[in-house]
BAGUTOR-430619 format. One record per residue (C-alpha): residue in three letters; x, z, y. Coordinates in steps of 0.02 Angstrom, whole numbers, padded with zeros to 5 digits, always signed. Layout:
<nodes>
AlaXZY;...
</nodes>
This chain:
<nodes>
Met+04264+04630+06273;Thr+04353+04645+06111;Glu+04278+04556+05964;Arg+04289+04611+05786;Leu+04346+04547+05622;Asp+04294+04559+05442;Thr+04145+04626+05358;Ala+04128+04608+05171;Asp+04031+04681+05032;Gly+04162+04683+04900;Pro+04345+04692+04859;Val+04466+04549+04860;Gly+04514+04473+04696;Ser+04348+04450+04608;Pro+04285+04283+04544;Ala+04318+04130+04646;Pro+04185+04092+04775;Ala+04043+03989+04711;Glu+04032+03811+04771;Ala+03882+03764+04875;Val+03737+03709+04768;Ala+03703+03524+04787;Val+03532+03483+04858;Ala+03443+03328+04799;Pro+03418+03201+04940;Asp+03228+03213+04935;Asp+03234+03402+04940;Arg+03372+03420+05070;Pro+03312+03539+05207;Pro+03293+03474+05384;Glu+03445+03495+05494;Arg+03465+03628+05628;Gly+03313+03653+05736;Ala+03162+03634+05621;Gly+03188+03737+05464;Leu+03065+03765+05323;Ser+02878+03768+05340;Ala+02774+03918+05290;Ala+02717+03825+05133;Glu+02897+03785+05084;Val+02947+03966+05108;Ala+02800+04026+05002;Ala+02846+03904+04863;Arg+03025+03967+04859;Val+02970+04148+04857;Glu+02853+04107+04713;Ala+02999+04026+04621;Gly+03106+04182+04646;Gln+03226+04093+04765;Val+03227+04239+04886;Asn+03365+04358+04939;Asp+03302+04509+04842;Val+03463+04610+04833;Pro+03414+04795+04844;Ser+03460+04889+05001;Arg+03612+05000+04989;Ser+03541+05132+05105;Ser+03479+05246+04966;Arg+03441+05263+04782;Ser+03275+05210+04707;Leu+03143+05337+04655;Gly+03188+05314+04472;Glu+03374+05338+04506;Ile+03338+05497+04604;Val+03230+05570+04466;Arg+03357+05526+04331;Ala+03503+05592+04433;Asn+03418+05760+04459;Leu+03339+05777+04287;Phe+03464+05706+04163;Thr+03618+05808+04205;Arg+03747+05894+04096;Ile+03687+06064+04160;Asn+03504+06026+04125;Ala+03548+05967+03951;Ile+03639+06130+03911;Ile+03504+06240+03987;Gly+03368+06135+03907;Val+03438+06159+03733;Leu+03455+06347+03761;Phe+03277+06354+03830;Val+03205+06266+03677;Ile+03299+06387+03562;Ile+03228+06538+03655;Met+03052+06467+03654;Ile+03066+06457+03464;Val+03122+06638+03439;Gly+03035+06715+03593;Pro+02986+06814+03692;Val+02937+06712+03843;Gln+03025+06822+03972;Asp+03191+06776+03893;Gly+03154+06596+03938;Leu+03138+06628+04126;Phe+03302+06536+04156;Gly+03216+06375+04103;Gly+03089+06395+04242;Val+03230+06415+04367;Ile+03306+06251+04312;Leu+03138+06163+04323;Ala+03112+06229+04499;Asn+03288+06178+04548;Thr+03262+06003+04482;Val+03096+05981+04573;Ile+03170+06046+04736;Gly+03319+05930+04717;Ile+03206+05778+04691;Ile+03097+05824+04839;Gln+03246+05849+04955;Glu+03328+05686+04903;Leu+03164+05591+04923;Arg+03151+05663+05097;Ala+03327+05604+05133;Lys+03288+05434+05056;Arg+03139+05413+05172;Thr+03247+05454+05322;Leu+03385+05336+05266;Asp+03267+05192+05230;Gln+03181+05210+05399;Leu+03347+05213+05491;Ala+03416+05069+05387;Ile+03272+04959+05445;Val+03319+04998+05625;Gly+03503+04963+05598;Glu+03500+04818+05475;Thr+03569+04646+05511;Arg+03424+04527+05547;Pro+03477+04345+05534;Ser+03401+04215+05651;Val+03314+04083+05545;Trp+03226+03921+05589;Arg+03047+03924+05525;Asp+02914+03795+05572;Gly+03022+03733+05716;Arg+03046+03906+05790;Leu+03192+04027+05784;Ala+03141+04197+05716;Glu+03232+04355+05665;Ile+03188+04407+05488;Ala+03244+04539+05365;Pro+03387+04486+05251;Ser+03273+04510+05101;Glu+03157+04374+05168;Val+03289+04236+05170;Val+03254+04096+05045;Ile+03347+03946+04977;Asp+03366+03805+05107;Asp+03334+03917+05258;Ile+03430+03863+05414;Ile+03517+04016+05487;Glu+03596+04020+05660;Ile+03761+04115+05676;Gly+03876+04168+05817;Pro+04018+04289+05855;Gly+04001+04454+05761;Asp+03864+04392+05646;Lys+03877+04436+05464;Ile+03841+04295+05342;Val+03711+04372+05228;Val+03698+04235+05095;Asp+03800+04086+05034;Gly+03771+03917+05113;Arg+03840+03755+05184;Thr+03873+03725+05367;Val+03750+03606+05451;Ala+03807+03629+05632;Ser+03968+03690+05710;Asp+04025+03721+05888;Asn+04204+03781+05866;Leu+04140+03892+05727;Glu+04273+04008+05655;Val+04234+04121+05506;Asp+04339+04264+05442;Glu+04341+04271+05251;Ser+04490+04388+05232;Leu+04394+04526+05146;Leu+04340+04401+05014;Thr+04492+04291+04995;Gly+04635+04395+05064;Glu+04679+04260+05191;Ala+04696+04340+05363;Asp+04674+04183+05471;Pro+04499+04132+05525;Val+04434+03973+05444;Val+04365+03833+05553;Lys+04199+03773+05483;Glu+04138+03595+05504;Pro+03969+03525+05446;Gly+03967+03518+05257;Asp+04091+03660+05232;Pro+04034+03807+05124;Val+04012+03981+05196;Met+04015+04139+05090;Ser+03910+04294+05105;Gly+04014+04443+05156;Ser+04115+04343+05282;Phe+04077+04345+05469;Val+04094+04242+05626;Val+04238+04279+05743;Ala+04216+04136+05866;Gly+04101+03991+05905;Thr+03923+03960+05850;Gly+03839+03858+05717;Ala+03708+03854+05581;Phe+03707+03844+05392;Ala+03582+03804+05256;Thr+03570+03936+05120;Thr+03619+03883+04945;Arg+03633+04047+04849;Val+03531+04204+04879;Gly+03502+04373+04799;Arg+03613+04419+04653;Asp+03681+04241+04644;Ala+03766+04258+04813;Tyr+03953+04288+04812;Ala+03952+04456+04901;Ala+03813+04520+04790;Gln+03916+04478+04635;Leu+04065+04570+04709;Ala+03957+04719+04755;Glu+03886+04734+04581;Glu+04055+04716+04498;Ala+04147+04837+04611;Lys+04003+04955+04651;Arg+04056+04939+04830;Phe+03934+05066+04898;Thr+04017+05217+04820;Leu+04183+05196+04905;Val+04189+05359+05001;Asp+04291+05491+04913;Ser+04206+05660+04894;Glu+04321+05804+04851;Leu+04169+05916+04833;Arg+04087+05808+04701;Gln+04248+05774+04609;Gly+04291+05959+04609;Ile+04120+06012+04546;Ser+04127+05877+04412;Thr+04296+05944+04355;Ile+04229+06121+04349;Leu+04076+06071+04248;Lys+04181+05972+04126;Tyr+04287+06123+04082;Val+04135+06238+04079;Thr+04061+06124+03946;Tyr+04221+06136+03843;Val+04213+06327+03851;Ile+04028+06344+03809;Ile+04033+06254+03641;Pro+04162+06364+03551;Ala+04096+06520+03640;Gly+03921+06483+03578;Ile+03980+06460+03399;Ala+04081+06622+03405;Leu+03937+06718+03484;Ile+03804+06663+03360;Ile+03917+06709+03213;Ser+03965+06879+03283;Gln+03790+06925+03339;Phe+03715+06872+03171;Met+03838+06984+03080;Ile+03814+07132+03198;Asn+03623+07123+03194;Asp+03617+07132+03003;Gly+03554+06955+02982;Asp+03418+06970+03116;Leu+03427+06787+03167;Pro+03303+06793+03313;Glu+03393+06942+03392;Ala+03562+06857+03362;Val+03498+06698+03444;Arg+03433+06794+03596;Arg+03599+06883+03618;Met+03694+06721+03595;Val+03589+06632+03726;Gly+03609+06784+03839;Gly+03796+06760+03824;Leu+03793+06574+03862;Val+03671+06570+04009;Pro+03789+06655+04135;Met+03928+06531+04094;Val+03823+06387+04162;Pro+03833+06363+04353;Glu+03658+06293+04347;Gly+03625+06281+04534;Leu+03792+06216+04595;Val+03758+06030+04575;Leu+03582+06051+04642;Leu+03637+06143+04799;Thr+03773+06014+04832;Ser+03644+05874+04825;Ile+03523+05972+04933;Ala+03657+06011+05062;Phe+03700+05825+05076;Ala+03517+05776+05082;Val+03474+05901+05217;Gly+03626+05841+05314;Val+03561+05662+05306;Val+03391+05717+05373;Arg+03468+05819+05513;Leu+03581+05677+05567;Gly+03438+05554+05550;Gln+03342+05653+05678;Lys+03487+05618+05796;Gln+03479+05430+05760;Cys+03635+05435+05652;Leu+03625+05327+05496;Val+03735+05390+05354;Gln+03750+05240+05237;Glu+03854+05332+05107;Leu+03812+05518+05083;Pro+03989+05584+05053;Ala+04036+05511+05223;Ile+03966+05672+05297;Glu+04098+05767+05203;Gly+04232+05637+05237;Leu+04218+05643+05427;Ala+04229+05832+05422;Arg+04399+05815+05334;Val+04466+05687+05459;Asp+04621+05740+05556;Thr+04644+05578+05654;Val+04511+05471+05737;Cys+04553+05296+05799;Leu+04442+05238+05941;Asp+04413+05064+06005;Lys+04396+05076+06194;Thr+04263+04946+06228;Gly+04093+04996+06165;Thr+04154+05167+06110;Leu+04237+05255+06257;Thr+04161+05131+06379;Gln+03990+05053+06378;Ala+03970+04876+06316;Ala+03896+04818+06482;Met+04019+04778+06624;Asp+04014+04725+06806;Val+04122+04602+06903;Glu+04210+04709+07034;Glu+04309+04575+07124;Val+04370+04395+07112;Arg+04541+04376+07192;Ala+04592+04197+07228;Val+04769+04146+07181;Glu+04753+03959+07220;Asp+04667+03898+07379;Gly+04529+03770+07377;Val+04457+03812+07206;Pro+04266+03831+07200;Leu+04284+03992+07102;Glu+04101+04040+07095;Asp+04051+03868+07031;Val+04189+03863+06900;Leu+04148+04037+06837;Gly+03962+03999+06835;Ala+03993+03839+06737;Leu+04107+03928+06613;Gly+03965+04048+06578;Thr+03857+03905+06516;Ala+03991+03844+06395;Asp+03972+03990+06273;Glu+03806+04015+06184;Arg+03857+04190+06128;Pro+03956+04267+06272;Asn+04050+04429+06248;Ala+04029+04574+06369;Ser+04162+04514+06490;Leu+04089+04339+06503;Gln+03914+04412+06515;Ala+03970+04509+06669;Val+04030+04345+06744;Ile+03865+04260+06700;Asp+03768+04402+06780;Arg+03869+04385+06941;Phe+03884+04195+06954;Pro+03736+04083+06911;Ala+03761+03910+06837;Pro+03799+03784+06977;Asp+03696+03628+07003;Gly+03773+03464+06950;Trp+03908+03534+06836;Thr+03917+03484+06653;Val+04013+03551+06504;Arg+04109+03417+06410;Ala+04187+03532+06279;Gly+04200+03717+06251;Ala+04306+03846+06159;Pro+04223+04016+06137;Phe+04320+04176+06156;Ser+04428+04226+06008;Ser+04508+04397+05989;Ala+04657+04312+05907;Arg+04685+04190+06054;Lys+04621+04312+06187;Trp+04548+04172+06292;Ser+04399+04055+06303;Gly+04389+03888+06390;Ala+04289+03734+06434;Thr+04313+03558+06498;Leu+04200+03544+06651;Thr+04143+03400+06760;Asp+04092+03452+06936;Ala+03958+03377+07046;Ser+04082+03249+07116;Gly+04128+03186+06942;Thr+04299+03269+06933;Thr+04342+03334+06759;Ala+04461+03479+06723;Thr+04493+03603+06584;Trp+04480+03787+06629;Leu+04532+03942+06534;Leu+04473+04122+06555;Gly+04569+04260+06467;Ala+04708+04389+06465;Pro+04833+04358+06606;Asp+04983+04413+06502;Val+04934+04288+06367;Leu+04896+04140+06480;Leu+05048+04164+06592;Pro+05232+04177+06546;Ala+05321+04343+06564;Gly+05381+04378+06740;His+05247+04274+06826;Pro+05209+04355+06996;Val+05022+04359+06962;Leu+05051+04477+06816;Ala+05109+04615+06935;Asp+04942+04604+07027;Ala+04849+04607+06861;Asp+04945+04762+06808;Ser+04904+04851+06971;Tyr+04718+04827+06934;Gly+04741+04875+06753;Ser+04829+05037+06800;Arg+04667+05089+06887;Gly+04568+05065+06727;Leu+04497+04895+06774;Arg+04489+04748+06656;Val+04572+04591+06723;Leu+04541+04412+06669;Leu+04637+04262+06728;Leu+04548+04101+06777;Ala+04672+03960+06752;Arg+04673+03771+06750;Thr+04769+03677+06616;Gly+04827+03500+06593;Asp+04808+03508+06404;Asp+04646+03465+06319;Leu+04553+03599+06221;Asp+04587+03522+06051;Thr+04774+03533+06082;Leu+04763+03713+06138;Leu+04654+03763+05992;Ala+04779+03687+05873;Asp+04922+03778+05961;Pro+04855+03924+06067;Gly+05031+03972+06121;Arg+05041+03814+06229;Ala+04922+03894+06353;Ser+05055+04004+06432;Gly+05159+03851+06474;Ser+05023+03737+06539;Ala+04904+03855+06630;Thr+04902+03866+06820;Ala+04830+04027+06889;Ala+04677+04004+06998;Ala+04603+04180+07015;Leu+04599+04354+06945;Val+04426+04412+06891;Val+04422+04602+06901;Ile+04290+04686+06793;Lys+04238+04866+06804;Gln+04202+04955+06640;Arg+04073+05093+06629;Ile+04144+05247+06543;Arg+04020+05329+06428;Pro+03968+05495+06507;Glu+03983+05586+06341;Ala+04159+05522+06301;His+04252+05662+06392;Glu+04163+05804+06303;Thr+04178+05718+06135;Leu+04366+05693+06151;Arg+04385+05874+06205;Tyr+04286+05928+06052;Phe+04404+05833+05938;Ala+04555+05908+06026;Asp+04485+06084+06007;Gln+04455+06051+05821;Gly+04634+05994+05793;Val+04588+05811+05770;Asp+04707+05685+05850;Ser+04627+05543+05947;Lys+04710+05372+05953;Val+04640+05238+06069;Ile+04680+05064+06003;Ser+04612+04918+06103;Gly+04638+04733+06127;Asp+04640+04758+06316;Asn+04792+04771+06428;Ala+04888+04931+06388;Leu+04889+04989+06570;Ser+04701+04970+06582;Val+04674+05063+06419;Gly+04792+05201+06476;Ala+04700+05221+06641;Val+04534+05242+06551;Ala+04613+05367+06432;Arg+04690+05465+06577;Gly+04519+05475+06658;Leu+04460+05559+06498;Asp+04609+05680+06495;Leu+04671+05614+06329;Pro+04843+05686+06288;Gly+04977+05551+06288;Ala+04875+05433+06399;Glu+05015+05429+06528;His+05122+05329+06406;Pro+05016+05181+06345;Val+05101+05065+06221;Asp+05087+04876+06217;Ala+05057+04843+06032;Arg+05152+04679+06041;Ser+05310+04783+06053;Leu+05271+04886+05899;Pro+05389+04867+05749;Gln+05333+04770+05597;Glu+05415+04884+05468;Lys+05289+05007+05398;Glu+05390+05167+05416;Glu+05441+05128+05595;Leu+05262+05079+05636;Ala+05201+05245+05566;Asp+05327+05338+05675;Ala+05266+05246+05830;Val+05082+05270+05794;Glu+05104+05456+05757;Ala+05205+05482+05916;Asn+05086+05394+06036;Ser+04901+05403+06077;Val+04856+05247+06177;Phe+04886+05067+06124;Gly+04839+04904+06210;Arg+04843+04721+06161;Val+04813+04770+05980;Gly+04763+04625+05867;Pro+04636+04642+05726;Gln+04770+04642+05590;Gln+04873+04766+05690;Lys+04726+04886+05697;Arg+04718+04878+05509;Asp+04906+04905+05494;Met+04899+05054+05611;Val+04763+05137+05508;Gly+04865+05106+05350;Ala+05022+05176+05432;Leu+04932+05338+05476;Gln+04862+05351+05300;Ser+05036+05328+05228;Arg+05086+05488+05318;Gly+04947+05586+05234;His+04820+05576+05376;Thr+04634+05561+05342;Val+04582+05428+05466;Ala+04415+05387+05545;Met+04394+05223+05639;Thr+04260+05188+05768;Gly+04216+05016+05832;Asp+04077+04899+05881;Gly+04135+04720+05857;Val+04214+04596+05741;Asn+04396+04631+05783;Asp+04374+04810+05722;Val+04306+04765+05551;Leu+04471+04754+05458;Ala+04520+04927+05519;Leu+04346+04995+05488;Lys+04351+04932+05309;Asp+04519+05015+05273;Ala+04488+05180+05361;Asp+04437+05333+05262;Ile+04279+05342+05366;Ala+04209+05198+05468;Val+04092+05232+05615;Ala+04003+05090+05704;Met+03890+05084+05856;Gly+03711+05029+05827;Ser+03727+04898+05965;Gly+03887+04832+05888;Ser+03906+04673+05789;Pro+03818+04656+05621;Ala+03991+04638+05546;Ser+04049+04809+05604;Arg+03885+04892+05554;Gly+03895+04811+05384;Val+04058+04896+05334;Ala+04029+05064+05418;Gln+03980+05218+05320;Ile+03906+05295+05478;Val+03809+05199+05610;Leu+03767+05282+05777;Leu+03600+05197+05809;Asn+03583+05276+05981;Asn+03756+05208+06029;Ser+03805+05382+06083;Phe+03984+05432+06051;Ser+03926+05612+06073;Ser+03841+05602+05902;Leu+04010+05611+05814;Pro+04031+05799+05838;Ser+03860+05821+05757;Val+03921+05725+05604;Val+04081+05827+05597;Ala+03983+05989+05615;Glu+03861+05936+05479;Gly+04004+05894+05363;Arg+04086+06060+05394;Arg+03922+06147+05361;Val+03907+06058+05194;Ile+04088+06089+05141;Gly+04096+06270+05198;Asn+03929+06319+05125;Ile+03954+06233+04958;Glu+04121+06322+04944;Arg+04031+06487+04976;Val+03901+06460+04841;Ala+04030+06386+04722;Asn+04124+06552+04735;Leu+03965+06641+04677;Phe+03924+06521+04535;Leu+04101+06515+04468;Thr+04115+06704+04476;Lys+03964+06710+04361;Thr+04043+06582+04244;Val+04204+06683+04234;Tyr+04122+06849+04197;Gly+04004+06765+04074;Ala+04150+06689+03977;Leu+04252+06851+03978;Leu+04103+06955+03920;Ala+04077+06835+03775;Val+04261+06844+03725;Val+04265+07035+03729;Val+04102+07050+03631;Val+04165+06932+03496;Leu+04333+07020+03482;Ala+04257+07195+03483;Gln+04116+07147+03364;Val+03982+07237+03465;Pro+03807+07179+03514;Tyr+03805+07070+03669;Pro+03747+07189+03808;Phe+03619+07071+03887;Leu+03465+06972+03845;Pro+03433+06809+03941;Arg+03302+06896+04049;His+03432+07020+04114;Leu+03553+06886+04169;Thr+03413+06781+04243;Leu+03365+06931+04351;Ile+03544+06970+04404;Gly+03589+06786+04431;Ser+03433+06753+04534;Leu+03459+06903+04649;Thr+03647+06888+04673;Ile+03670+06700+04665;Gly+03517+06587+04646;Ile+03406+06646+04788;Pro+03541+06689+04916;Ala+03635+06528+04876;Phe+03489+06424+04941;Phe+03499+06511+05109;Leu+03688+06509+05118;Ala+03698+06325+05071;Leu+03593+06273+05220;Ala+03657+06397+05349;Pro+03761+06350+05503;Asn+03947+06344+05467;Ala+04082+06288+05588;Glu+04236+06324+05482;Arg+04364+06184+05480;Ala+04365+06084+05319;Lys+04516+06109+05207;Ser+04579+06021+05053;Asp+04602+06095+04878;Phe+04420+06143+04854;Val+04438+06186+04669;Gly+04597+06288+04696;Arg+04522+06396+04833;Val+04362+06428+04734;Leu+04458+06478+04580;Arg+04572+06594+04679;Phe+04419+06698+04721;Ala+04306+06668+04570;Val+04434+06709+04434;Pro+04484+06883+04497;Ala+04306+06922+04555;Gly+04234+06870+04387;Ala+04370+06967+04294;Leu+04331+07124+04396;Ala+04144+07105+04362;Ala+04176+07081+04176;Ala+04298+07228+04166;Ala+04179+07345+04258;Thr+04032+07292+04152;Ile+04125+07309+03987;Gly+04193+07478+04042;Ser+04019+07543+04084;Tyr+03947+07467+03926;Phe+04072+07553+03811;Met+04049+07716+03907;Ala+03860+07700+03882;Arg+03883+07666+03696;Ala+03975+07832+03683;Val+03840+07922+03783;Tyr+03683+07847+03708;Asp+03746+07827+03529;Gly+03661+07666+03478;Asp+03517+07658+03604;Leu+03549+07474+03644;Glu+03413+07464+03778;Ala+03490+07610+03874;Glu+03664+07538+03852;Thr+03603+07370+03916;Ser+03524+07452+04068;Ile+03690+07533+04117;Ala+03781+07367+04095;Cys+03648+07281+04201;Leu+03666+07409+04340;Thr+03855+07390+04345;Leu+03854+07200+04339;Phe+03721+07189+04474;Leu+03815+07304+04592;Val+03979+07210+04573;Ala+03892+07041+04590;Leu+03798+07104+04744;Trp+03963+07161+04818;Ala+04035+06987+04787;Leu+03883+06914+04877;Ala+03912+07033+05023;Val+04092+06973+05035;Ile+04049+06788+05025;Ala+03908+06806+05154;Arg+04032+06854+05292;Pro+04041+06842+05440;Tyr+03879+06940+05452;Thr+03730+06892+05556;Trp+03564+06982+05559;Trp+03486+06868+05428;Arg+03635+06880+05311;Val+03627+07069+05316;Leu+03441+07059+05279;Leu+03475+06936+05138;Val+03599+07051+05050;Ala+03492+07205+05081;Gly+03337+07115+05019;Met+03419+07068+04855;Gly+03472+07249+04829;Leu+03297+07310+04868;Ala+03223+07186+04743;Phe+03332+07257+04603;Val+03285+07436+04651;Thr+03102+07382+04641;Val+03129+07321+04462;Leu+03206+07489+04416;Ala+03064+07586+04498;Val+02906+07491+04443;Pro+02855+07528+04262;Phe+02784+07354+04230;Leu+02946+07272+04288;Gln+03048+07396+04188;Glu+02955+07346+04031;Phe+02954+07160+04073;Phe+03142+07153+04101;Gln+03179+07290+03973;Ile+03282+07393+04096;Glu+03266+07583+04110;Leu+03401+07703+04169;Val+03411+07856+04059;Gly+03488+08019+04119;Val+03600+08047+04270;Gln+03781+08049+04214;Ala+03792+07874+04144;Pro+03703+07786+04290;Trp+03812+07874+04419;Thr+03967+07837+04318;Ala+03914+07654+04318;Val+03895+07660+04508;Ala+04070+07735+04523;Val+04144+07600+04411;Ala+04057+07464+04513;Ala+04121+07543+04675;Ala+04299+07540+04609;Ala+04280+07356+04563;Gly+04207+07323+04736;Ala+04356+07405+04820;Ala+04474+07298+04718;Leu+04373+07145+04768;Glu+04394+07191+04951;Ile+04582+07195+04928;Ile+04580+07024+04845;Trp+04471+06953+04985;Ser+04589+07024+05116;Val+04740+06944+05032;Leu+04650+06775+05020;Arg+04598+06781+05204;Arg+04775+06822+05259;Arg+04843+06679+05155;Ala+04715+06559+05228;Arg+04763+06610+05406;Gln+04946+06583+05367;Glu+04913+06410+05296;Glu+04808+06366+05448;Ala+04944+06424+05566;Ala+05075+06325+05469;Ala+04967+06168+05480;
</nodes>
């Protein structure tokens, strides 16, 4: 079973790690095995010496309220609302109610997502084993106090700072904190830092710094580690809003001046017309719907036992074009079975040796656990010394004394590491590996363990083969369908494993992975970055990959412009997980791998990944749809304002008119479209694609509206209410046409949605109370039908633009 490397809560290069806090002799905690009493724990909690770092799973209630309430959009709309409330009437302030409702809905949806995240985070969180009152108990990280004695083993994340009090070949990886790639051997008295993790051996440490004083917590606060996932959606929307703000300020000044002059000094009327001109420029629901789409995605995935630890990760995985898969624990189940033990040397009590080796490691990996399950510990055998499995060495070992008193050192590990190239036993090992079986070599060595640990390469020269232990791996039943899904979606799958390349290739062939017939031994890969990138792009299956190599391979793919997801379940995947664009860990994996992952599959089901991809695509595709609508409104709002200022005519709308049109053509339908199913593949250049539709669509809407408005001014000769009604009719029809275009491909509910919005507008035109409330009344026949004709011409032009954009998109997709 492959083991995994680094987990850390912050970037390299921050302040030097804090030294362990000295403990006065009288207050020194008891050594491993007793721990603090309940009274001592209570005293430390009372003194604030508890690990109270907030969970990263979600924002607090206050943060959620502030994030939804105090936004740039709400500030703009709020100011306009206050101005309208001063000059009246109330129906011109309806847009303020829409913003209030949007804000409340956004808070409710995010609170719902927060509840889901927090519940799942409790299930998936790292729970350290702590000695309390002489007993070992698993507790929440937030319950750890100063002087607690915490037990650690392979894959465990070190949650607070401390000093080592017990060590059994304990090796800790601190590379994500210090930049040093080699594991550090820890002896009693040595400091350990939060954010590092155990790669081999077992031990215990006494906590010296907790909460915000701990090293990783300081790094996290400085670097804001938990917002690492890049979100093109959020960045694009932020860019759009920034420029909208720049446009609104001068437009507002120009509008108020022009409307004041045109309305003969009637300030209230000038203010109403000015606000009417500014309201459509503000894409008030865009940020809200983006947040809601992410929040609903979190809830949906949470129902499938998928913990999204960073919200934009939903979007990120949908943009991935390459997924790197660790074999063990991802394509295969963590549990294994011993299939066969083939003796190489006669006269060796294989079952007894294997059973005794199983007792030498307190935290066995999956391979050793399979051996333990098959061979019980023999009577009369004792362990003199032990070396736990290390993914860097690729072997474990122990010095054993049998029942007769004979002592020997035994190793269990990768045959091609323990034996020199060309050894005849390797051919037998490869024959098993080519069938997808995992093969371990049991070997006897004349060197002592200390010598081998100091120089692991000596093992291949001193080991004598005793037997091959053949282990059968259980392929996850869902792996085949999941890999086929990725292939159908144009996502390349790369299997990178620490196992023998032939074995990895056999598993991959069984799953019909393209390129599986040519597995690559990673030890033969070039070191130079460009050559490595060529090799990784050209091949799909890699074996004997070291932890640092996994990281290098991810970086090589990224250097070629790929968006890379990495899946894994143990400590030797952590470096690659940390560097990948999106990291996915199994819920049953090591705390280290779960700690750095943005997505944790709590049900350990690889088949959950397509759900995450689909949810991300739903979010991206739907937000792009509604962004087209909102930005179209912004464009026609800005152009109308410019024309009105230049032509020195009354602005054709009051705020109530644009609230009605915006609600029926954008606000209400956008809620449905933002949460609808959407399987379109995610594409880059979000802002560019939105603007390519919104600018011409908005220009057409503005041109049609201005044309109808000037025509109405000639027909009605100063009847501003009648002129406004014609402009409203034209703008609504063009905006409804844009909605009909964006809503494609049609389903029954989308047709009903568009038709329902049209029917609602007809109802306003037909009901006297609504006519008076919204101040809309069509007068005569010629002007209204002329407005319909103008809107139809704009709609036809919009169809041509949409056709050109679709053809361009298909060409780009084909080229990719």
